[in-house]
C-alpha positions as protocol buffer text, in pm:
chain_id: "A"
residue {
  index: 1
  type: UNK
  ca { x: 0 y: 0 z: 0 }
}
residue {
  index: 2
  type: UNK
  ca { x: 136 y: 341 z: -97 }
}
residue {
  index: 3
  type: UNK
  ca { x: 114 y: 613 z: 165 }
}
residue {
  index: 4
  type: UNK
  ca { x: -23 y: 940 z: 26 }
}
residue {
  index: 5
  type: UNK
  ca { x: 141 y: 1255 z: 163 }
}
residue {
  index: 6
  type: UNK
  ca { x: -99 y: 1551 z: 202 }
}
residue {
  index: 7
  type: UNK
  ca { x: -25 y: 1859 z: -8 }
}
residue {
  index: 8
  type: UNK
  ca { x: 53 y: 2097 z: 277 }
}
residue {
  index: 9
  type: UNK
  ca { x: 345 y: 2304 z: 403 }
}
residue {
  index: 10
  type: UNK
  ca { x: 481 y: 2267 z: 755 }
}
residue {
  index: 11
  type: UNK
  ca { x: 638 y: 2615 z: 777 }
}
residue {
  index: 12
  type: UNK
  ca { x: 495 y: 2866 z: 1021 }
}
residue {
  index: 13
  type: UNK
  ca { x: 358 y: 3200 z: 903 }
}
residue {
  index: 14
  type: UNK
  ca { x: 682 y: 3400 z: 949 }
}
residue {
  index: 15
  type: UNK
  ca { x: 903 y: 3130 z: 795 }
}
residue {
  index: 16
  type: UNK
  ca { x: 664 y: 3091 z: 503 }
}
residue {
  index: 17
  type: UNK
  ca { x: 672 y: 3467 z: 434 }
}
residue {
  index: 18
  type: UNK
  ca { x: 1053 y: 3472 z: 451 }
}
residue {
  index: 19
  type: UNK
  ca { x: 1078 y: 3175 z: 216 }
}
residue {
  index: 20
  type: UNK
  ca { x: 840 y: 3342 z: -31 }
}
residue {
  index: 21
  type: UNK
  ca { x: 1050 y: 3661 z: -28 }
}
residue {
  index: 22
  type: UNK
  ca { x: 1368 y: 3464 z: -92 }
}
residue {
  index: 23
  type: UNK
  ca { x: 1207 y: 3288 z: -391 }
}
residue {
  index: 24
  type: UNK
  ca { x: 1078 y: 3619 z: -528 }
}
residue {
  index: 25
  type: UNK
  ca { x: 1423 y: 3777 z: -503 }
}
residue {
  index: 26
  type: UNK
  ca { x: 1600 y: 3482 z: -663 }
}
residue {
  index: 27
  type: UNK
  ca { x: 1353 y: 3453 z: -947 }
}
residue {
  index: 28
  type: UNK
  ca { x: 1351 y: 3824 z: -1023 }
}
residue {
  index: 29
  type: UNK
  ca { x: 1728 y: 3830 z: -1067 }
}
residue {
  index: 30
  type: UNK
  ca { x: 1819 y: 3483 z: -1198 }
}
residue {
  index: 31
  type: UNK
  ca { x: 1526 y: 3296 z: -1355 }
}
residue {
  index: 32
  type: UNK
  ca { x: 1578 y: 3226 z: -1726 }
}
residue {
  index: 33
  type: UNK
  ca { x: 1294 y: 2983 z: -1809 }
}
residue {
  index: 34
  type: UNK
  ca { x: 978 y: 2824 z: -1669 }
}
residue {
  index: 35
  type: UNK
  ca { x: 840 y: 2508 z: -1829 }
}
residue {
  index: 36
  type: UNK
  ca { x: 553 y: 2290 z: -1717 }
}
residue {
  index: 37
  type: UNK
  ca { x: 625 y: 1918 z: -1722 }
}
residue {
  index: 38
  type: UNK
  ca { x: 374 y: 1630 z: -1709 }
}
residue {
  index: 39
  type: UNK
  ca { x: 439 y: 1585 z: -1336 }
}
residue {
  index: 40
  type: UNK
  ca { x: 527 y: 1937 z: -1228 }
}
residue {
  index: 41
  type: UNK
  ca { x: 755 y: 2220 z: -1327 }
}
residue {
  index: 42
  type: UNK
  ca { x: 1107 y: 2291 z: -1452 }
}
residue {
  index: 43
  type: UNK
  ca { x: 1272 y: 2623 z: -1371 }
}
residue {
  index: 44
  type: UNK
  ca { x: 1608 y: 2730 z: -1513 }
}
residue {
  index: 45
  type: UNK
  ca { x: 1836 y: 2980 z: -1342 }
}
residue {
  index: 46
  type: UNK
  ca { x: 2162 y: 3159 z: -1415 }
}
residue {
  index: 47
  type: UNK
  ca { x: 2460 y: 2958 z: -1282 }
}
residue {
  index: 48
  type: UNK
  ca { x: 2546 y: 3219 z: -1018 }
}
residue {
  index: 49
  type: UNK
  ca { x: 2213 y: 3140 z: -845 }
}
residue {
  index: 50
  type: UNK
  ca { x: 2306 y: 2782 z: -758 }
}
residue {
  index: 51
  type: UNK
  ca { x: 2399 y: 2836 z: -392 }
}
residue {
  index: 52
  type: UNK
  ca { x: 2079 y: 3028 z: -309 }
}
residue {
  index: 53
  type: UNK
  ca { x: 1867 y: 2788 z: -514 }
}
residue {
  index: 54
  type: UNK
  ca { x: 2006 y: 2489 z: -326 }
}
residue {
  index: 55
  type: UNK
  ca { x: 1941 y: 2665 z: 7 }
}
residue {
  index: 56
  type: UNK
  ca { x: 1579 y: 2734 z: -89 }
}
residue {
  index: 57
  type: UNK
  ca { x: 1530 y: 2377 z: -209 }
}
residue {
  index: 58
  type: UNK
  ca { x: 1670 y: 2244 z: 119 }
}
residue {
  index: 59
  type: UNK
  ca { x: 1391 y: 2426 z: 302 }
}
residue {
  index: 60
  type: UNK
  ca { x: 1126 y: 2312 z: 52 }
}
residue {
  index: 61
  type: UNK
  ca { x: 1237 y: 1950 z: 77 }
}
residue {
  index: 62
  type: UNK
  ca { x: 1182 y: 1964 z: 451 }
}
residue {
  index: 63
  type: UNK
  ca { x: 851 y: 2148 z: 456 }
}
residue {
  index: 64
  type: UNK
  ca { x: 687 y: 2014 z: 141 }
}
residue {
  index: 65
  type: UNK
  ca { x: 751 y: 1640 z: 136 }
}
residue {
  index: 66
  type: UNK
  ca { x: 465 y: 1591 z: -110 }
}
residue {
  index: 67
  type: UNK
  ca { x: 695 y: 1709 z: -393 }
}
residue {
  index: 68
  type: UNK
  ca { x: 1038 y: 1601 z: -515 }
}
residue {
  index: 69
  type: UNK
  ca { x: 1285 y: 1889 z: -558 }
}
residue {
  index: 70
  type: UNK
  ca { x: 1593 y: 1827 z: -777 }
}
residue {
  index: 71
  type: UNK
  ca { x: 1867 y: 2078 z: -866 }
}
residue {
  index: 72
  type: UNK
  ca { x: 2114 y: 1993 z: -1143 }
}
residue {
  index: 73
  type: UNK
  ca { x: 2352 y: 2188 z: -1366 }
}
residue {
  index: 74
  type: UNK
  ca { x: 2275 y: 2174 z: -1740 }
}
residue {
  index: 75
  type: UNK
  ca { x: 2412 y: 2353 z: -2048 }
}
residue {
  index: 76
  type: UNK
  ca { x: 2498 y: 2687 z: -1889 }
}
residue {
  index: 77
  type: UNK
  ca { x: 2207 y: 2697 z: -1641 }
}
residue {
  index: 78
  type: UNK
  ca { x: 2102 y: 2543 z: -1313 }
}
residue {
  index: 79
  type: UNK
  ca { x: 1777 y: 2350 z: -1346 }
}
residue {
  index: 80
  type: UNK
  ca { x: 1521 y: 2294 z: -1073 }
}
residue {
  index: 81
  type: UNK
  ca { x: 1274 y: 2014 z: -1138 }
}
residue {
  index: 82
  type: UNK
  ca { x: 980 y: 1996 z: -901 }
}
residue {
  index: 83
  type: UNK
  ca { x: 769 y: 1682 z: -936 }
}
residue {
  index: 84
  type: UNK
  ca { x: 456 y: 1563 z: -766 }
}
residue {
  index: 85
  type: UNK
  ca { x: 137 y: 1368 z: -831 }
}
residue {
  index: 86
  type: UNK
  ca { x: -233 y: 1441 z: -844 }
}
residue {
  index: 87
  type: UNK
  ca { x: -320 y: 1777 z: -679 }
}
residue {
  index: 88
  type: UNK
  ca { x: 49 y: 1834 z: -603 }
}
residue {
  index: 89
  type: UNK
  ca { x: 119 y: 1900 z: -973 }
}
residue {
  index: 90
  type: UNK
  ca { x: -132 y: 2186 z: -982 }
}
residue {
  index: 91
  type: UNK
  ca { x: 1 y: 2324 z: -655 }
}
residue {
  index: 92
  type: UNK
  ca { x: 362 y: 2320 z: -778 }
}
residue {
  index: 93
  type: UNK
  ca { x: 266 y: 2502 z: -1097 }
}
residue {
  index: 94
  type: UNK
  ca { x: 68 y: 2765 z: -908 }
}
residue {
  index: 95
  type: UNK
  ca { x: 351 y: 2825 z: -660 }
}
residue {
  index: 96
  type: UNK
  ca { x: 564 y: 2964 z: -941 }
}
residue {
  index: 97
  type: UNK
  ca { x: 329 y: 3149 z: -1176 }
}
residue {
  index: 98
  type: UNK
  ca { x: 399 y: 3321 z: -1505 }
}
residue {
  index: 99
  type: UNK
  ca { x: 329 y: 3694 z: -1490 }
}
residue {
  index: 100
  type: UNK
  ca { x: 201 y: 3752 z: -1843 }
}
residue {
  index: 101
  type: UNK
  ca { x: 148 y: 4126 z: -1805 }
}
residue {
  index: 102
  type: UNK
  ca { x: 514 y: 4185 z: -1721 }
}
residue {
  index: 103
  type: UNK
  ca { x: 628 y: 3955 z: -2001 }
}
residue {
  index: 104
  type: UNK
  ca { x: 841 y: 3750 z: -1761 }
}
residue {
  index: 105
  type: UNK
  ca { x: 808 y: 3479 z: -1503 }
}
residue {
  index: 106
  type: UNK
  ca { x: 794 y: 3561 z: -1136 }
}
residue {
  index: 107
  type: UNK
  ca { x: 759 y: 3383 z: -806 }
}
residue {
  index: 108
  type: UNK
  ca { x: 464 y: 3584 z: -694 }
}
residue {
  index: 109
  type: UNK
  ca { x: 312 y: 3300 z: -504 }
}
residue {
  index: 110
  type: UNK
  ca { x: 554 y: 3049 z: -353 }
}
residue {
  index: 111
  type: UNK
  ca { x: 401 y: 2965 z: -21 }
}
residue {
  index: 112
  type: UNK
  ca { x: 60 y: 3110 z: -93 }
}
residue {
  index: 113
  type: UNK
  ca { x: -64 y: 2779 z: -226 }
}
residue {
  index: 114
  type: UNK
  ca { x: 105 y: 2608 z: 65 }
}
residue {
  index: 115
  type: UNK
  ca { x: -104 y: 2813 z: 306 }
}
residue {
  index: 116
  type: UNK
  ca { x: -427 y: 2753 z: 115 }
}
residue {
  index: 117
  type: UNK
  ca { x: -353 y: 2380 z: 105 }
}
residue {
  index: 118
  type: UNK
  ca { x: -368 y: 2357 z: 484 }
}
residue {
  index: 119
  type: UNK
  ca { x: -742 y: 2426 z: 504 }
}
């Protein structure tokens, strides 16, 4: 029998807000691409963002066990693959939304979906 992990974040309110700010800052300065995958999302970053990206992913891995977070270097970028199943796929995609009006991708909502998932 496979154990299903609920789509919820274990961070408290202050930690969640701090994590969201860190994602927003990283994505505004280093995100180069956002691609939806069948089981989640792939984000590409400038190579100089690797240390901060890995630090953010370390937090996410601990607080959001319902998703798999993988960081790997690839052809001049650092790639973050976030994978999940069922409702987790939608949640992952909504955590890192594309801001169409600005013509670029932003992390306007990391954590917001986490909070809503707790209800």
